[in-house]
C-alpha positions as CSV (number, residue, x, y, z in Angstrom):
1,M,45.2,64.8,111.2
2,I,43.9,66.1,114.5
3,V,40.4,66.5,113.1
4,V,40.4,62.9,112.0
5,D,41.5,61.7,115.5
6,I,38.8,63.8,117.2
7,L,36.1,62.5,114.8
8,H,37.4,58.9,115.3
9,A,37.1,59.4,119.1
10,V,33.6,60.9,119.0
11,I,32.2,58.2,116.7
12,G,34.0,55.5,118.8
13,L,32.4,56.8,122.0
14,A,29.0,57.0,120.4
15,F,29.3,53.3,119.3
16,A,30.8,52.2,122.5
17,L,28.6,54.1,125.0
18,F,25.3,54.9,123.3
19,I,24.1,53.6,119.9
20,P,23.8,49.9,120.5
21,G,22.2,50.4,123.9
22,F,19.8,53.0,122.5
23,L,18.6,50.6,119.8
24,L,18.2,47.8,122.3
25,T,16.3,50.1,124.7
26,K,13.9,51.1,121.9
27,I,13.4,47.4,121.0
28,I,12.7,46.3,124.6
29,F,10.8,49.3,126.0
30,A,8.1,50.9,123.9
31,K,7.7,54.2,125.6
32,Q,10.0,55.9,128.2
33,E,11.0,59.3,129.4
34,I,14.1,60.7,127.7
35,L,16.2,60.4,130.9
36,E,15.3,56.8,131.4
37,T,16.1,56.1,127.7
38,A,19.5,57.7,128.1
39,A,20.4,55.8,131.3
40,F,19.3,52.5,129.8
41,S,21.1,53.2,126.6
42,I,24.4,53.8,128.4
43,A,24.0,50.7,130.7
44,F,23.0,48.4,127.8
45,S,25.9,49.7,125.7
46,I,28.4,49.0,128.4
47,A,26.9,45.5,128.8
48,I,27.2,44.9,125.1
49,D,30.8,46.1,125.3
50,I,31.6,43.6,128.1
51,F,30.0,40.7,126.2
52,L,31.9,41.7,123.1
53,G,35.2,41.7,125.0
54,L,34.4,38.3,126.4
55,F,33.5,37.0,123.0
56,L,36.6,38.3,121.3
57,G,39.2,37.2,123.9
58,A,37.7,35.2,126.8
59,N,39.7,32.1,126.1
60,E,42.5,31.0,123.8
61,T,40.1,29.3,121.4
62,M,38.0,32.4,120.8
63,F,41.1,34.5,120.6
64,N,42.4,32.2,117.8
65,I,39.1,32.3,116.0
66,T,38.4,36.0,116.2
67,G,41.9,37.4,116.3
68,G,41.4,38.9,119.8
69,I,40.5,42.4,120.8
70,T,41.9,44.7,118.2
71,E,40.7,48.0,117.0
72,L,39.5,46.6,113.7
73,N,37.6,43.7,115.4
74,V,35.9,45.9,117.9
75,W,34.8,48.4,115.2
76,F,33.6,45.6,113.0
77,Y,31.6,43.8,115.6
78,M,30.1,47.0,117.1
79,V,28.9,48.1,113.6
80,I,27.5,44.7,112.9
81,I,25.7,44.6,116.3
82,S,24.3,48.1,115.7
83,I,23.1,47.2,112.2
84,I,21.4,44.1,113.4
85,L,19.7,46.0,116.3
86,G,18.7,48.7,113.8
87,I,17.1,46.2,111.5
88,V,15.2,44.7,114.4
89,Y,14.1,48.1,115.6
90,L,12.9,49.2,112.2
91,A,11.0,45.9,111.8
92,K,9.3,46.4,115.1
93,A,8.5,50.0,114.3
94,K,7.0,49.0,110.9
95,G,4.9,46.3,112.7
96,L,6.6,43.4,111.1
97,L,7.4,41.9,114.5
98,K,4.1,41.3,116.3
99,K,3.6,40.3,119.9
100,R,2.4,36.8,120.5
101,K,-0.7,36.4,122.8
């Protein structure tokens, strides 16, 4: 059971502090140094976490709609956000999203 708790914590930290921000960084900035990418990834992930917290429980109406900030809700929305950002990143990498002139 200890191994599962450790794995849960590691994956949770990755989703909370790195993965969504990394994908957003790769979407916004084409080429960066590794240190800049890591710094922006952490900063953007924290910003996404803050916005998610506000979305899930900022007022009573949103709390009633979403169920508030629960472990299941946070996991669900973080995974959905990461999947959407991953799809956008892959589309950009494949050239499906072109820049407008």
